[in-house]
C-alpha positions in Angstrom: -5.7 -4.2 15.5 -3.7 -6.7 13.4 -0.4 -5.8 11.3 1.1 -8.3 9.1 4.8 -7.6 7.1 6.5 -10.0 4.6 10.5 -10.7 4.8 11.4 -11.5 1.6 14.5 -13.7 1.9 16.9 -15.2 -0.6 17.3 -18.7 -0.8 21.1 -19.6 -0.6 21.5 -23.5 -0.6 19.3 -24.7 -3.4 17.7 -23.0 -6.8 16.6 -25.0 -9.7 15.3 -27.8 -7.5 12.2 -25.8 -7.3 12.0 -25.3 -11.2 9.6 -29.0 -11.1 7.4 -27.5 -7.7 6.3 -24.5 -9.8 5.6 -26.0 -13.0 3.1 -28.8 -11.3 1.5 -26.2 -9.3 0.9 -24.0 -12.8 0.1 -27.0 -14.1 -2.7 -27.7 -11.6 -4.0 -24.5 -11.6 -4.5 -24.8 -15.0 -6.0 -28.0 -14.7 -8.7 -26.6 -12.5 -9.3 -23.5 -14.4 -10.5 -25.3 -17.2 -12.9 -27.4 -15.1 -14.2 -24.6 -13.1 -15.3 -22.9 -16.7 -16.8 -26.3 -17.7 -18.5 -26.2 -14.0 -19.5 -22.7 -13.6 -23.1 -22.7 -14.1 -23.5 -25.6 -11.6 -21.7 -23.5 -8.4 -22.1 -20.1 -9.4 -25.1 -19.8 -7.3 -23.6 -20.9 -4.2 -23.1 -18.1 -1.5 -20.2 -19.3 0.0 -16.8 -19.7 -1.3 -16.3 -22.8 1.1 -19.2 -24.6 -0.7 -18.0 -24.1 -4.2 -14.3 -25.5 -3.1 -16.0 -28.1 -1.5 -18.0 -28.8 -4.7 -15.4 -28.5 -7.1 -13.1 -30.9 -4.7 -15.8 -33.3 -4.6 -16.4 -33.6 -8.3 -12.2 -34.1 -9.2 -10.7 -35.8 -6.1 -10.6 -39.3 -5.5 -11.0 -41.4 -2.6 -11.9 -44.6 -0.7 -15.8 -43.4 -0.6 -15.7 -41.0 -3.9 -14.7 -43.5 -6.9 -17.5 -42.6 -9.3 -15.7 -39.5 -10.8 -15.0 -38.5 -14.5 -12.2 -39.7 -16.4 -11.7 -36.0 -17.6 -12.4 -34.8 -14.1 -9.8 -37.3 -12.5 -7.3 -34.4 -10.3 -5.2 -37.7 -9.0 -4.1 -39.5 -12.4 -1.6 -36.5 -13.3 -1.0 -35.1 -9.7 -0.5 -38.1 -7.6 0.5 -37.3 -3.9 -0.4 -33.4 -4.4 -0.9 -31.9 -1.3 -4.1 -31.4 0.3 -3.4 -27.7 1.7 -2.0 -27.0 -1.6 -5.0 -28.7 -3.6 -7.8 -26.3 -2.0 -5.3 -23.1 -2.2 -4.9 -24.0 -6.0 -9.0 -24.6 -6.6 -10.1 -21.6 -4.6 -7.8 -19.2 -7.1 -9.1 -21.2 -9.8 -12.6 -20.0 -8.6 -11.6 -16.9 -7.9 -9.9 -16.4 -11.5 -13.0 -18.0 -13.4 -15.2 -15.8 -11.4 -13.5 -12.3 -12.4 -13.2 -13.6 -15.7 -17.0 -13.5 -15.9 -18.1 -10.3 -14.1 -15.6 -8.9 -16.8 -17.6 -10.2 -20.0 -20.9 -9.6 -17.8 -19.5 -6.2 -18.0 -18.4 -6.0 -21.9 -21.4 -7.6 -23.1 -23.4 -4.7 -21.1 -21.5 -1.8 -22.6 -22.1 -3.7 -26.2 -25.8 -3.2 -25.3 -25.5 0.3 -24.6 -23.7 1.1 -27.9 -26.5 -0.5 -29.6 -28.7 0.9 -28.1 -26.9 5.0 -29.1 -26.4 3.5 -32.8 -22.4 3.5 -32.0 -19.8 1.3 -33.0 -18.2 -0.9 -30.0 -14.5 -1.8 -31.1 -13.1 -3.4 -27.5 -13.2 -6.9 -28.2 -14.1 -9.6 -25.5 -12.0 -10.6 -22.3 -9.8 -13.5 -22.9 -9.4 -16.4 -20.2 -6.2 -16.9 -19.3 -5.6 -20.3 -18.6 -1.8 -20.1 -17.8 -1.3 -17.6 -15.2 1.4 -16.6 -13.4 1.2 -17.7 -9.6 3.1 -19.1 -7.0 2.4 -22.0 -4.2 1.7 -21.3 -0.6 3.8 -22.9 1.6 1.3 -24.1 4.3 2.8 -25.0 7.8 3.2 -28.5 9.3 1.8 -29.5 6.0 4.3 -27.9 3.5 6.8 -26.0 5.8 8.6 -26.4 9.1 10.0 -23.5 10.1 13.0 -24.7 12.4 15.0 -21.8 13.2 13.9 -18.2 11.8 17.1 -16.4 13.2 19.6 -19.2 11.7 17.6 -19.0 8.0 17.2 -22.4 8.8 13.9 -24.6 7.6 12.3 -27.3 5.8 9.9 -27.3 2.9 7.7 -30.0 0.9 8.8 -30.0 -3.1 8.0 -31.9 -5.8 11.1 -33.8 -7.4 11.7 -37.0 -8.9 8.2 -37.6 -9.5 7.3 -37.3 -6.0 6.6 -34.7 -3.0 9.6 -34.9 -0.7 10.9 -33.1 2.3 14.7 -31.2 2.4 16.5 -28.6 4.3 17.0 -25.3 3.0 19.3 -22.1 3.8 18.0 -18.7 3.2 20.1 -15.4 3.8 19.3 -13.2 7.0 19.6 -9.7 5.1 15.9 -8.6 5.4 15.4 -10.0 9.1 17.9 -7.9 11.1 18.1 -4.4 11.4 20.7 -2.9 13.4 22.0 -6.5 14.7 18.3 -6.8 16.0 15.7 -9.2 15.1 12.5 -6.8 13.5 10.3 -10.1 14.3 10.5 -10.3 18.0 6.8 -10.6 19.1 6.0 -11.6 15.4 3.8 -14.4 14.9 4.9 -16.6 11.3 2.9 -17.5 9.5 2.7 -19.5 6.1 5.3 -18.2 3.7 5.4 -17.7 -0.4 7.7 -19.3 -3.0 8.8 -16.9 -5.4 10.9 -17.1 -8.6 12.7 -13.5 -9.5 14.8 -14.1 -12.6 16.7 -17.1 -12.0 17.2 -16.9 -7.9 14.0 -18.1 -5.6 12.7 -16.4 -2.6 11.1 -17.4 0.4 8.6 -14.2 1.2 8.0 -15.1 4.9 5.1 -12.9 6.5 4.5 -12.0 10.1 1.8 -11.1 11.9 1.3 -9.0 15.1 -1.7 -7.6 17.5 -0.7 -3.7 17.8 -3.1 -1.8 20.3 -3.8 2.0 19.1 -4.6 4.8 21.8 -8.0 5.3 22.0 -9.1 8.4 19.9 -11.1 10.1 23.1 -13.7 13.1 22.4 -11.7 15.3 24.6 -8.1 15.3 24.0 -5.5 16.1 27.0 -3.4 19.5 26.9 -0.3 17.7 26.8 -1.5 15.4 23.4 0.7 15.8 21.0 0.6 15.1 16.8 3.1 15.3 14.0 1.4 17.6 11.3 3.1 17.1 8.2 2.8 18.8 4.6 4.4 17.6 1.9 5.4 20.3 -0.4 7.4 20.2 -4.3 10.5 22.2 -2.1 10.8 20.1 0.4 9.6 16.2 0.5 8.0 17.1 4.0 8.4 19.6 6.6 7.3 18.1 9.8 6.2 19.9 13.2 5.5 18.8 16.7 2.2 20.5 18.2 0.3 20.3 21.5 -3.3 21.2 21.7 -3.0 24.4 22.9 -1.3 25.5 19.6 2.4 24.8 21.1 5.1 24.1 18.6 7.4 21.7 20.2 9.8 20.9 17.3 10.1 21.0 13.8 11.9 19.1 10.6 12.7 19.9 7.1 13.3 16.5 5.1 14.4 17.1 1.5 16.5 15.2 -0.8 17.9 17.9 -2.6 21.1 15.5 -4.6 18.7 12.5 -5.1 16.1 15.5 -6.8 18.8 16.3 -8.9 19.6 13.3 -10.4 16.1 12.2 -10.9 14.7 15.0 -12.8 18.3 15.4 -14.5 17.5 11.5 -15.4 14.0 11.8 -16.5 14.9 15.0 -18.8 17.4 12.8 -20.7 15.3 9.5 -21.0 12.1 11.8 -22.3 14.8 13.5 -24.5 16.4 10.1 -26.1 12.4 8.6 -26.6 11.3 11.8 -28.7 14.6 11.9 -31.0 14.9 8.0 -31.6 10.9 7.4 -31.2 11.3 4.7 -28.4 8.4 3.5 -26.5 8.3 3.5 -23.0 9.4 0.0 -22.4 11.9 0.2 -24.9 14.1 2.5 -22.4 14.3 -0.2 -19.3 17.9 0.6 -17.7 17.1 4.1 -17.6 13.6 3.9 -16.3 15.4 0.9 -13.7 17.4 3.7 -12.4 14.6 6.2 -12.5 12.5 3.7 -9.9 15.1 2.9 -7.5 15.8 6.7 -6.5 12.2 7.2 -6.6 11.8 4.7 -4.3 14.4 5.9 -2.0 13.0 9.1 -1.5 10.0 7.7 -0.5 11.2 5.3 2.1 13.9 8.0 3.2 11.3 10.7 3.7 9.0 7.9 5.4 11.6 6.8 7.5 12.6 10.4 8.9 8.7 11.3 9.6 8.4 7.8 12.0 11.6 8.9 13.8 10.6 12.3 14.4 7.4 11.4 15.8 8.9 8.7 18.1 11.3 11.5 19.2 8.9 13.6 20.3 6.3 11.5 21.2 3.6 11.9 19.3 0.2 10.0 19.2 -1.1 11.1 15.7 0.6 11.7 12.5 -1.9 14.2 10.9 -1.6 14.4 6.7 -3.6 16.7 4.7 -6.3 14.8 2.1 -4.8 15.6 -1.2 -6.6 14.5 -4.5 -5.6 14.9 -8.3 -3.4 17.3 -9.0 -3.4 19.2 -12.5 0.1 20.9 -13.8 0.0 23.7 -16.3 2.9 23.2 -17.9 5.7 20.3 -18.3 7.8 20.9 -15.7 4.7 21.4 -13.2 3.3 18.2 -14.6 6.6 16.0 -14.3 6.8 17.4 -10.8 3.1 15.8 -10.1 4.3 12.9 -11.7 7.5 11.7 -9.5 5.5 13.6 -5.9 4.8 10.5 -4.3 2.2 12.1 -2.5 0.1 8.8 -1.9 2.9 6.4 -1.4 4.3 8.3 1.3 1.1 8.3 3.2 0.1 5.2 2.9 3.7 3.9 4.0 3.5 6.2 7.0 0.2 5.0 7.8 1.5 0.8 7.9 4.5 1.9 9.7 2.6 4.3 12.4 -0.1 1.5 13.1 3.2 -0.8 13.7 4.7 1.5 16.2 1.3 2.1 18.0 0.6 5.7 16.4 -2.7 6.7 14.7 -2.7 8.1 11.2 -5.3 11.0 10.0 -5.8 13.5 7.5 -7.5 16.6 7.4 -9.1 19.1 4.7 -6.3 20.6 2.3 -8.0 23.4 0.6 -6.1 26.5 2.3 -4.2 25.1 4.2 -1.3 26.5 1.9 -2.2 29.6 0.7 -3.9 30.8 4.5 -1.1 33.1 6.9 -0.8 30.4 10.2 -1.4 33.7 11.5 -4.7 34.7 10.4 -3.8 37.6 8.5 -5.3 36.3 5.4 -4.0 34.9 2.4 -0.5 35.1 1.4 1.5 35.4 -1.6 4.9 33.4 -2.3 8.0 34.1 -3.7 9.3 33.2 -7.4 10.7 29.9 -5.9 8.0 29.4 -4.0 9.7 28.5 -1.1 8.9 32.1 0.9 5.7 33.1 1.9 4.8 37.0 1.8 1.8 37.6 4.4 -0.5 40.8 4.2 1.3 42.5 7.2 4.6 42.1 5.2 5.7 39.4 7.4 7.8 37.0 5.2 7.9 33.3 6.5 8.8 29.5 5.3 5.5 29.0 3.2 5.6 24.9 4.2 6.0 25.7 7.5 3.2 27.5 7.6 1.1 24.8 5.6 2.0 22.4 8.7 1.0 24.6 11.1 -2.4 24.7 9.6 -2.8 21.0 9.4 -2.4 20.7 12.6 -4.7 23.1 13.6 -7.3 22.2 11.7 -7.0 18.5 13.1 -7.3 19.6 16.8 -10.2 22.2 16.1 -12.1 19.4 14.5 -11.7 17.5 17.5 -13.0 19.8 20.3 -15.8 20.8 17.9 -17.0 16.7 17.9 -16.9 16.8 21.6 -19.2 20.0 21.8 -23.0 20.1 21.8 -24.6 21.9 19.1 -26.0 25.5 21.0 -22.1 25.6 22.1 -20.4 25.6 18.8 -23.1 28.1 18.0 -22.0 30.5 20.1 -18.2 29.8 19.6 -18.9 30.3 15.4 -20.5 33.6 16.8 -17.2 35.0 18.9 -14.8 33.4 16.0 -16.7 33.7 12.5 -14.1 32.2 10.6 -14.4 28.7 12.6 -17.9 28.0 10.6 -15.7 27.6 7.4 -13.5 24.9 7.5 -11.4 26.5 4.5 -10.6 29.1 6.8 -8.9 27.1 10.0 -5.5 28.1 11.0 -3.5 28.0 13.7 -4.8 31.6 14.8 -8.4 29.7 15.1 -6.9 27.5 17.1 -5.9 29.9 19.3 -8.4 32.1 19.6 -10.8 29.0 20.0 -8.9 28.2 23.1 -9.6 31.9 24.7 -12.9 31.7 24.5 
């Protein structure tokens, strides 16, 4: 599978020189948005996007063989020597904006008709077309970008300056290209970068691509096949367990950022109190929100990094999470915990990074993983803090650790059942009745299944 990563590199040699390039690019986009709006009925029925692009190019771009172009459609009058690759990307972007606008407009019409049929008032206004969207140019290789040496931070790009397109040498920072003095993208292919403006500075977003072969998911896994099962909780950011197919636990890891979480929740409460007292809106406390978001990002990235390092250290071939849906908090405190839990972001980032390291990613049914004891004694009860689970037989154990055992067990049970014929499944379910219900699968179920 193909994996693409983007390095965001700050341009240190130049700054204001790129303003004209950005301005003329956005002006060209505005020109083609207006043109596509006029010609939408003529190309909307084309099946292929390239046909739409060719049609717009034929009626707007003047060549030796193509001279009969309307004056209002002539692109070369205001955009002399505009690079060909950049012009075609502008046309494709303009077509996408116009098609999106008209699809939203059609949906608005349908909702309006439904409201009229039910004799209800329809208050929403029709969607407006944005003629000046915020967009950034792609510097296509050889046509607008020549890579001299990525490792030294030198390259050539074509920009618009003094009413002409010229080549200039640029230098960018190497901060995001190295990790612990090693080049991060050794076997990666360099793709076309983007010229991005952030605040008053310009950045070069260079994409790197690599083909990674993931291990094939066999119908029957080996006895030594290892997985990392991860339980995302409130007390700990994550609890990781390395497990074998027979249920053997090899290693455990508790991940928690207690100091950062305390600071995060304190800052959230202070910000909410300030808004409540002074009647401020969400966008009127930018500095406090920025600090909260930065701390939130740190917790996410630190959790993901530790999960990946743990999996590589123990030789896991698959990382398993539980499939978590929307959570409903009963009180204000639980709602705050849920809003800053970041379960989906942690899972998505882990998925992307695990693929780049050649590991698979999987999810299992979440219902019952935390409420059932791993030893098969049934439902458990938690203490007031929620970190200690009390089993029915009186045993006390860490609640998140018990849940991570069950998550790993469910992955192996599912894999074993897939490889079995229907008759064999029925015989096993008769001997181990709890296996007939996926919500009751625990680590003890996996051990009993191995014994049958």
